[in-house]
N, CA, C and O atoms as a printed pandas DataFrame, in Angstrom:
     atom_number atom_name residue_name chain_id  residue_number  x_coord  y_coord  z_coord
0              1         N          MET        A               1   -8.626   31.592  -10.872
1              2        CA          MET        A               1   -8.276   31.567  -12.208
2              3         C          MET        A               1   -7.151   32.748  -12.697
3              4         O          MET        A               1   -7.470   33.917  -12.910
4              5         N          PRO        A               2   -5.889   32.254  -12.822
5              6        CA          PRO        A               2   -4.676   33.230  -13.580
6              7         C          PRO        A               2   -5.435   33.930  -14.382
7              8         O          PRO        A               2   -6.311   33.762  -15.230
8              9         N          VAL        A               3   -4.546   35.183  -13.611
9             10        CA          VAL        A               3   -4.628   36.585  -14.990
10            11         C          VAL        A               3   -2.922   36.716  -15.052
11            12         O          VAL        A               3   -2.011   36.516  -14.249
12            13         N          ARG        A               4   -3.024   37.174  -16.493
13            14        CA          ARG        A               4   -2.005   36.826  -17.189
14            15         C          ARG        A               4   -1.540   38.623  -17.308
15            16         O          ARG        A               4   -2.130   39.468  -17.980
16            17         N          LEU        A               5   -0.269   38.843  -16.397
17            18        CA          LEU        A               5    0.578   39.994  -16.233
18            19         C          LEU        A               5    1.081   40.737  -17.599
19            20         O          LEU        A               5    1.891   40.288  -18.410
20            21         N          ALA        A               6    0.509   41.778  -17.638
21            22        CA          ALA        A               6    0.638   42.983  -18.864
22            23         C          ALA        A               6    1.369   44.180  -18.091
23            24         O          ALA        A               6    1.048   45.046  -17.277
24            25         N          LEU        A               7    2.795   43.678  -18.937
25            26        CA          LEU        A               7    3.687   45.069  -18.774
26            27         C          LEU        A               7    3.249   46.097  -19.244
27            28         O          LEU        A               7    2.449   45.854  -20.147
28            29         N          PHE        A               8    3.456   47.584  -18.978
29            30        CA          PHE        A               8    3.374   48.616  -19.514
30            31         C          PHE        A               8    3.545   49.371  -20.614
31            32         O          PHE        A               8    3.153   50.525  -20.794
32            33         N          ASP        A               9    4.277   48.518  -21.500
33            34        CA          ASP        A               9    4.480   48.499  -22.368
34            35         C          ASP        A               9    3.631   47.763  -23.898
35            36         O          ASP        A               9    3.764   47.975  -25.104
36            37         N          GLY        A              10    2.755   46.846  -23.091
37            38        CA          GLY        A              10    1.793   46.166  -23.765
38            39         C          GLY        A              10    2.250   45.110  -23.934
39            40         O          GLY        A              10    1.675   44.426  -24.781
40            41         N          THR        A              11    3.232   44.616  -23.361
41            42        CA          THR        A              11    3.697   43.072  -23.380
42            43         C          THR        A              11    3.281   41.967  -22.894
43            44         O          THR        A              11    3.499   42.165  -21.699
44            45         N          THR        A              12    2.663   40.540  -22.995
45            46        CA          THR        A              12    2.977   39.750  -21.726
46            47         C          THR        A              12    3.550   38.547  -22.073
47            48         O          THR        A              12    3.085   37.466  -21.710
48            49         N          ALA        A              13    4.878   38.715  -22.997
49            50        CA          ALA        A              13    5.308   37.589  -23.244
50            51         C          ALA        A              13    6.478   37.299  -22.048
51            52         O          ALA        A              13    7.154   38.219  -21.588
52            53         N          SER        A              14    6.606   36.002  -21.647
53            54        CA          SER        A              14    6.869   35.770  -20.526
54            55         C          SER        A              14    7.695   36.500  -18.888
55            56         O          SER        A              14    8.611   36.367  -18.077
56            57         N          ALA        A              15    5.940   37.673  -19.461
57            58        CA          ALA        A              15    5.651   37.952  -18.059
58            59         C          ALA        A              15    5.793   37.647  -16.375
59            60         O          ALA        A              15    6.380   38.023  -15.361
60            61         N          GLY        A              16    4.748   36.631  -16.911
61            62        CA          GLY        A              16    3.635   35.229  -16.140
62            63         C          GLY        A              16    2.900   35.677  -15.569
63            64         O          GLY        A              16    2.788   36.902  -15.521
64            65         N          PHE        A              17    1.985   34.715  -14.808
65            66        CA          PHE        A              17    0.372   35.426  -14.233
66            67         C          PHE        A              17    0.595   35.675  -12.661
67            68         O          PHE        A              17    1.337   35.381  -11.724
68            69         N          ILE        A              18   -0.413   36.327  -12.965
69            70        CA          ILE        A              18   -0.931   36.834  -11.143
70            71         C          ILE        A              18   -1.850   35.689  -10.421
71            72         O          ILE        A              18   -2.999   35.558  -10.844
72            73         N          THR        A              19   -1.538   35.113   -9.683
73            74        CA          THR        A              19   -2.031   33.793   -9.273
74            75         C          THR        A              19   -2.604   34.392   -7.601
75            76         O          THR        A              19   -3.286   33.502   -7.092
76            77         N          GLU        A              20   -2.516   35.355   -6.886
77            78        CA          GLU        A              20   -2.754   35.724   -6.065
78            79         C          GLU        A              20   -2.285   36.794   -5.283
79            80         O          GLU        A              20   -1.173   37.320   -5.233
80            81         N          SER        A              21   -3.396   37.036   -4.645
81            82        CA          SER        A              21   -3.445   38.797   -4.002
82            83         C          SER        A              21   -3.184   38.210   -1.953
83            84         O          SER        A              21   -3.203   37.186   -1.270
84            85         N          VAL        A              22   -3.036   39.241   -1.855
85            86        CA          VAL        A              22   -2.777   39.700    0.209
86            87         C          VAL        A              22   -3.234   41.698    0.270
87            88         O          VAL        A              22   -2.846   42.676   -0.368
88            89         N          ILE        A              23   -4.270   41.466    1.450
89            90        CA          ILE        A              23   -3.894   42.685    1.499
90            91         C          ILE        A              23   -3.493   43.206    3.407
91            92         O          ILE        A              23   -3.865   42.863    4.530
92            93         N          ILE        A              24   -2.679   44.053    2.885
93            94        CA          ILE        A              24   -2.013   44.688    3.522
94            95         C          ILE        A              24   -2.129   45.965    4.584
95            96         O          ILE        A              24   -1.788   46.989    3.991
96            97         N          PRO        A              25   -2.430   46.181    5.704
97            98        CA          PRO        A              25   -2.169   47.422    5.936
98            99         C          PRO        A              25   -0.844   48.361    6.157
99           100         O          PRO        A              25    0.053   48.178    6.980
100          101         N          ILE        A              26   -0.946   49.250    5.349
101          102        CA          ILE        A              26    0.328   50.134    5.046
102          103         C          ILE        A              26    0.334   51.555    5.761
103          104         O          ILE        A              26   -0.257   52.497    5.234
104          105         N          MET        A              27    0.897   51.674    6.766
105          106        CA          MET        A              27    0.695   53.140    7.406
106          107         C          MET        A              27    1.834   54.106    7.159
107          108         O          MET        A              27    2.895   53.749    7.671
108          109         N          PHE        A              28    1.857   55.305    6.459
109          110        CA          PHE        A              28    2.534   55.678    5.878
110          111         C          PHE        A              28    2.993   56.826    6.179
111          112         O          PHE        A              28    2.074   57.298    6.849
112          113         N          LEU        A              29    3.646   57.447    6.142
113          114        CA          LEU        A              29    4.103   58.911    7.100
114          115         C          LEU        A              29    3.361   60.050    7.707
115          116         O          LEU        A              29    3.605   60.831    8.627
116          117         N          THR        A              30    2.659   59.929    7.120
117          118        CA          THR        A              30    1.586   61.442    7.443
118          119         C          THR        A              30    1.175   60.716    8.414
119          120         O          THR        A              30    1.190   61.527    9.340
120          121         N          GLY        A              31    0.797   59.687    8.864
121          122        CA          GLY        A              31    0.121   58.864    9.626
122          123         C          GLY        A              31   -1.440   58.406    8.907
123          124         O          GLY        A              31   -2.314   57.972    9.658
124          125         N          ASP        A              32   -1.693   58.534    7.470
125          126        CA          ASP        A              32   -2.935   57.482    7.299
126          127         C          ASP        A              32   -2.222   56.013    7.330
127          128         O          ASP        A              32   -1.081   55.552    7.357
128          129         N          LEU        A              33   -3.654   55.526    7.311
129          130        CA          LEU        A              33   -3.850   53.811    7.223
130          131         C          LEU        A              33   -4.584   53.284    6.689
131          132         O          LEU        A              33   -5.788   53.274    6.944
132          133         N          GLN        A              34   -3.807   52.493    5.466
133          134        CA          GLN        A              34   -4.713   52.316    4.539
134          135         C          GLN        A              34   -4.499   50.892    4.360
135          136         O          GLN        A              34   -3.346   50.500    4.536
136          137         N          SER        A              35   -5.542   49.890    3.989
137          138        CA          SER        A              35   -5.087   48.279    3.709
138          139         C          SER        A              35   -5.308   48.437    2.419
139          140         O          SER        A              35   -6.171   49.154    1.910
140          141         N          LEU        A              36   -4.181   47.470    1.650
141          142        CA          LEU        A              36   -3.865   47.861   -0.057
142          143         C          LEU        A              36   -3.565   46.176   -0.183
143          144         O          LEU        A              36   -2.982   45.362    0.533
144          145         N          GLU        A              37   -4.349   46.104   -1.598
145          146        CA          GLU        A              37   -4.032   45.042   -2.098
146          147         C          GLU        A              37   -3.077   44.940   -2.896
147          148         O          GLU        A              37   -2.840   45.849   -3.692
148          149         N          PHE        A              38   -2.386   43.886   -2.847
149          150        CA          PHE        A              38   -1.343   43.266   -3.662
150          151         C          PHE        A              38   -0.943   42.475   -4.227
151          152         O          PHE        A              38   -0.692   41.430   -3.627
152          153         N          LEU        A              39   -0.714   42.556   -5.478
153          154        CA          LEU        A              39   -1.569   41.051   -6.312
154          155         C          LEU        A              39    0.099   40.529   -6.533
155          156         O          LEU        A              39    1.007   41.303   -6.835
156          157         N          LEU        A              40    0.259   39.094   -6.316
157          158        CA          LEU        A              40    1.154   38.242   -6.604
158          159         C          LEU        A              40    1.790   37.859   -7.708
159          160         O          LEU        A              40    1.228   37.074   -8.471
160          161         N          THR        A              41    3.331   38.445   -8.042
161          162        CA          THR        A              41    3.399   36.589   -9.725
162          163         C          THR        A              41    5.546   37.209   -8.931
163          164         O          THR        A              41    6.164   37.867   -8.094
164          165         N          ARG        A              42    5.601   36.677   -9.605
165          166        CA          ARG        A              42    7.367   36.550   -9.991
166          167         C          ARG        A              42    7.762   38.016  -10.365
167          168         O          ARG        A              42    6.857   38.636  -10.923
168          169         N          LEU        A              43    8.779   38.605  -10.195
169          170        CA          LEU        A              43    9.645   39.210  -10.898
170          171         C          LEU        A              43   10.602   39.357  -10.925
171          172         O          LEU        A              43   11.298   38.628  -10.218
172          173         N          ASP        A              44   11.212   40.339  -11.716
173          174        CA          ASP        A              44   13.470   40.683  -11.900
174          175         C          ASP        A              44   13.180   40.874   -9.994
175          176         O          ASP        A              44   12.376   41.539   -9.341
176          177         N          PRO        A              45   14.734   39.537   -9.480
177          178        CA          PRO        A              45   15.021   39.668   -7.846
178          179         C          PRO        A              45   15.540   41.303   -7.879
179          180         O          PRO        A              45   16.318   41.578   -6.965
180          181         N          SER        A              46   15.242   42.296   -8.713
181          182        CA          SER        A              46   15.559   43.785   -8.099
182          183         C          SER        A              46   14.896   44.505   -7.976
183          184         O          SER        A              46   15.132   45.654   -7.602
184          185         N          CYS        A              47   13.677   43.952   -8.308
185          186        CA          CYS        A              47   12.144   44.407   -8.156
186          187         C          CYS        A              47   11.517   43.748   -6.684
187          188         O          CYS        A              47   11.487   42.519   -6.620
188          189         N          SER        A              48   11.079   44.443   -5.653
189          190        CA          SER        A              48   10.257   44.179   -4.603
190          191         C          SER        A              48    8.948   44.136   -4.123
191          192         O          SER        A              48    8.296   43.444   -3.341
192          193         N          ALA        A              49    8.656   45.773   -5.352
193          194        CA          ALA        A              49    7.138   45.779   -5.094
194          195         C          ALA        A              49    6.705   46.637   -7.076
195          196         O          ALA        A              49    7.475   47.420   -7.631
196          197         N          VAL        A              50    6.135   46.434   -7.332
197          198        CA          VAL        A              50    5.782   47.108   -8.463
198          199         C          VAL        A              50    4.542   47.797   -8.068
199          200         O          VAL        A              50    3.714   47.209   -7.372
200          201         N          LEU        A              51    4.282   49.551   -8.647
201          202        CA          LEU        A              51    3.455   49.974   -8.289
202          203         C          LEU        A              51    2.606   50.330   -9.431
203          204         O          LEU        A              51    3.166   50.931  -10.348
204          205         N          GLY        A              52    0.936   49.980   -9.579
205          206        CA          GLY        A              52    0.306   49.700  -10.909
206          207         C          GLY        A              52   -0.089   51.368  -11.451
207          208         O          GLY        A              52    0.289   52.216  -10.644
208          209         N          HIS        A              53   -0.684   51.835  -12.511
209          210        CA          HIS        A              53   -1.077   52.896  -12.902
210          211         C          HIS        A              53   -1.800   53.303  -12.177
211          212         O          HIS        A              53   -1.530   54.321  -11.540
212          213         N          ARG        A              54   -3.314   52.442  -11.985
213          214        CA          ARG        A              54   -3.763   53.516  -11.175
214          215         C          ARG        A              54   -3.485   53.975   -9.573
215          216         O          ARG        A              54   -3.528   55.059   -8.991
216          217         N          TRP        A              55   -3.185   52.618   -9.169
217          218        CA          TRP        A              55   -2.751   53.724   -7.891
218          219         C          TRP        A              55   -2.198   54.848   -7.990
219          220         O          TRP        A              55   -2.704   55.776   -7.360
220          221         N          LEU        A              56   -0.660   55.160   -9.040
221          222        CA          LEU        A              56   -0.203   56.036   -9.477
222          223         C          LEU        A              56   -0.875   57.014   -9.238
223          224         O          LEU        A              56   -0.721   57.754   -8.266
224          225         N          ALA        A              57   -2.099   57.177  -10.526
225          226        CA          ALA        A              57   -2.968   57.811  -10.756
226          227         C          ALA        A              57   -4.124   57.987   -9.869
227          228         O          ALA        A              57   -4.707   58.898  -10.456
228          229         N          LYS        A              58   -4.553   57.821   -9.250
229          230        CA          LYS        A              58   -5.438   57.958   -7.764
230          231         C          LYS        A              58   -4.473   58.684   -6.678
231          232         O          LYS        A              58   -4.752   59.867   -6.487
232          233         N          TYR        A              59   -3.442   58.189   -5.978
233          234        CA          TYR        A              59   -3.027   59.065   -5.476
234          235         C          TYR        A              59   -1.941   60.202   -5.490
235          236         O          TYR        A              59   -1.773   61.096   -4.661
236          237         N          ASN        A              60   -1.057   59.862   -6.969
237          238        CA          ASN        A              60   -0.578   61.360   -7.701
238          239         C          ASN        A              60    0.539   61.644   -6.714
239          240         O          ASN        A              60    0.868   62.794   -6.422
240          241         N          PRO        A              61    1.056   60.667   -6.259
241          242        CA          PRO        A              61    2.950   61.063   -5.287
242          243         C          PRO        A              61    3.604   61.839   -6.230
243          244         O          PRO        A              61    3.347   61.915   -7.432
244          245         N          GLN        A              62    4.653   62.530   -5.466
245          246        CA          GLN        A              62    5.306   63.130   -5.851
246          247         C          GLN        A              62    6.756   62.376   -5.801
247          248         O          GLN        A              62    7.226   62.328   -4.664
248          249         N          ILE        A              63    7.608   61.735   -6.907
249          250        CA          ILE        A              63    8.602   60.780   -6.660
250          251         C          ILE        A              63    9.869   61.238   -7.365
251          252         O          ILE        A              63    9.991   61.579   -8.542
252          253         N          ASP        A              64   10.947   61.168   -6.236
253          254        CA          ASP        A              64   11.911   61.292   -6.652
254          255         C          ASP        A              64   12.845   60.370   -7.010
255          256         O          ASP        A              64   13.563   59.927   -6.114
256          257         N          TRP        A              65   13.016   59.922   -8.315
257          258        CA          TRP        A              65   14.057   58.821   -9.240
258          259         C          TRP        A              65   15.266   58.166   -8.767
259          260         O          TRP        A              65   15.902   57.120   -8.646
260          261         N          ASN        A              66   15.189   59.513   -8.559
261          262        CA          ASN        A              66   17.243   59.367   -7.866
262          263         C          ASN        A              66   17.555   58.684   -6.385
263          264         O          ASN        A              66   18.375   57.804   -6.123
264          265         N          LEU        A              67   16.658   59.358   -5.529
265          266        CA          LEU        A              67   16.462   58.078   -4.337
266          267         C          LEU        A              67   15.555   57.678   -3.978
267          268         O          LEU        A              67   15.232   57.680   -2.790
268          269         N          GLY        A              68   14.989   57.290   -4.762
269          270        CA          GLY        A              68   13.956   56.073   -4.858
270          271         C          GLY        A              68   13.062   56.482   -2.894
271          272         O          GLY        A              68   13.065   55.991   -1.765
272          273         N          HIS        A              69   12.318   57.922   -3.805
273          274        CA          HIS        A              69   11.137   58.082   -2.382
274          275         C          HIS        A              69   10.279   58.626   -3.081
275          276         O          HIS        A              69   10.419   59.166   -4.178
276          277         N          ILE        A              70    9.572   58.525   -2.598
277          278        CA          ILE        A              70    8.213   58.491   -2.609
278          279         C          ILE        A              70    7.400   59.377   -1.271
279          280         O          ILE        A              70    7.385   59.114   -0.068
280          281         N          SER        A              71    6.556   60.863   -2.279
281          282        CA          SER        A              71    5.850   61.609   -1.251
282          283         C          SER        A              71    5.046   62.036   -1.789
283          284         O          SER        A              71    4.960   61.885   -3.007
284          285         N          PHE        A              72    3.744   63.049   -0.758
285          286        CA          PHE        A              72    2.449   63.215   -0.885
286          287         C          PHE        A              72    2.209   64.767   -0.650
287          288         O          PHE        A              72    2.444   65.446    0.349
288          289         N          LYS        A              73    1.725   65.080   -1.747
289          290        CA          LYS        A              73    1.742   66.795   -1.793
290          291         C          LYS        A              73    0.725   67.231   -0.631
291          292         O          LYS        A              73    0.991   68.300   -0.082
292          293         N          THR        A              74   -0.563   66.436   -0.130
293          294        CA          THR        A              74   -1.350   67.045    1.060
294          295         C          THR        A              74   -1.181   65.247    1.757
295          296         O          THR        A              74   -0.669   64.230    1.291
296          297         N          GLN        A              75   -2.072   65.627    3.375
297          298        CA          GLN        A              75   -2.403   64.324    3.987
298          299         C          GLN        A              75   -3.380   64.286    3.583
299          300         O          GLN        A              75   -4.088   65.146    3.059
300          301         N          GLY        A              76   -3.600   62.641    3.918
301          302        CA          GLY        A              76   -5.419   62.342    3.948
302          303         C          GLY        A              76   -5.445   62.275    2.425
303          304         O          GLY        A              76   -5.123   63.229    1.718
304          305         N          TYR        A              77   -5.971   60.724    1.818
305          306        CA          TYR        A              77   -6.157   60.292    0.830
306          307         C          TYR        A              77   -7.884   60.593    0.414
307          308         O          TYR        A              77   -8.339   60.198   -0.659
């Protein structure tokens, strides 16, 4: 069953629906391997992925917005 995509500002208008998911193994630079679930929907062509608030809160990465770089304070998740 499709789930309406809710944006960070709480709007849903023309945001689309999440209709599928895929689990992809991701190897971080620390050597840690995780199988992460990605929810699939149409995005603006300038975006290849969006990190969700729950993921950001759980892993609490350091983000350099100017360089577009994500790093982690400690190894292990």
